[in-house]
C-alpha positions as CSV (number, residue, x, y, z in Angstrom):
1,F,17.8,20.0,-6.5
2,G,20.0,21.1,-3.7
3,F,22.8,22.3,-5.9
4,I,20.4,24.5,-7.9
5,A,19.2,26.0,-4.6
6,V,22.6,26.8,-3.0
7,A,24.9,27.6,-6.0
8,R,24.0,31.3,-6.1
9,Y,24.7,32.0,-2.4
10,D,28.2,32.9,-1.0
11,S,27.5,31.8,2.6
12,I,25.2,29.6,4.5
13,N,23.8,32.6,6.4
14,S,22.5,34.2,3.1
15,F,20.9,30.8,2.2
16,L,19.0,30.2,5.5
17,M,15.9,32.4,4.9
18,P,15.3,31.3,1.2
19,S,15.7,27.7,2.3
20,I,12.5,28.0,4.4
21,L,10.5,28.8,1.3
22,I,12.3,26.0,-0.7
23,T,11.6,23.5,2.0
24,L,7.9,24.5,2.3
25,T,7.5,24.2,-1.5
26,L,9.1,20.8,-1.7
27,S,7.0,19.4,1.2
28,V,3.6,20.3,-0.3
29,P,3.0,16.7,-1.5
30,L,3.4,15.4,2.0
31,V,-0.2,16.6,2.8
32,D,-1.5,14.1,0.3
33,Y,1.0,11.3,1.4
34,L,-0.1,11.7,5.0
35,G,-3.8,11.8,4.0
36,F,-4.7,15.4,5.1
37,W,-5.7,16.7,1.6
38,R,-6.0,15.0,-1.7
39,S,-5.9,16.8,-5.1
40,P,-5.0,15.6,-8.6
41,L,-3.0,18.9,-9.0
42,L,-0.4,17.4,-6.6
43,Y,0.5,15.0,-9.4
44,L,2.2,18.0,-11.2
45,H,4.6,18.4,-8.3
46,P,8.0,16.7,-8.8
47,V,8.1,15.2,-5.3
48,Q,4.8,13.5,-5.7
49,A,6.2,10.9,-8.1
50,M,9.0,10.0,-5.7
51,L,6.5,9.7,-2.8
52,L,4.3,7.3,-4.9
53,L,7.3,5.1,-5.6
54,L,8.1,5.1,-1.9
55,K,4.6,4.2,-1.1
56,G,4.7,1.4,-3.7
57,A,7.7,-0.1,-1.9
58,F,5.6,-0.8,1.2
59,A,2.0,-1.1,-0.1
60,P,0.4,-2.1,-3.4
61,I,-0.2,0.8,-5.9
62,A,-1.9,0.8,-9.3
63,V,0.3,0.1,-12.4
64,W,-0.4,3.6,-13.7
65,Q,0.9,5.1,-10.5
66,M,4.1,3.1,-10.8
67,V,4.5,4.1,-14.5
68,Y,3.8,7.7,-13.6
69,G,6.2,7.6,-10.8
70,V,9.1,6.2,-12.8
71,L,8.5,8.4,-16.0
72,Y,7.8,11.6,-14.2
73,A,10.7,11.2,-11.8
74,A,13.0,10.5,-14.8
75,L,11.6,13.6,-16.6
76,W,12.4,15.8,-13.6
77,I,15.8,14.3,-13.0
78,G,16.7,15.0,-16.6
79,L,15.3,18.6,-16.5
80,L,17.0,19.4,-13.2
81,F,20.3,18.0,-14.4
82,R,20.2,20.4,-17.4
83,I,19.3,23.3,-15.1
84,S,22.2,22.3,-12.7
85,E,24.7,22.4,-15.6
86,R,23.6,25.9,-16.5
87,I,23.6,27.1,-12.9
88,F,27.1,25.5,-12.4
89,Y,28.5,27.3,-15.4
90,R,26.9,30.6,-14.5
91,F,27.6,30.8,-10.8
92,I,30.8,28.6,-10.4
93,V,32.7,28.6,-13.7
94,L,32.1,32.3,-14.7
95,Q,32.6,33.5,-11.1
96,P,35.7,35.6,-10.8
97,A,38.5,34.2,-8.6
98,Q,38.3,35.6,-5.0
99,T,41.5,36.5,-3.3
């Protein structure tokens, strides 16, 4: 996901402000993981699957949660790979050479 987020920026300074929003968005499932707020809607968030798999490494989780974690993570990895390819072509390959 990091490549998708930074590819369109020319400098780290122009990326700093948008990175705050990106970080907040990606950290939403931590409220469930830490036990502050539980909602089934968080299962739609791509990071939730990875957090469930991480939890399963240290504590028992249900089989459906393990299957969900693996399949949903694989789905998002494939989707983000395709998006990364398009972003790379658009912002790196088609970018005119700078002198």
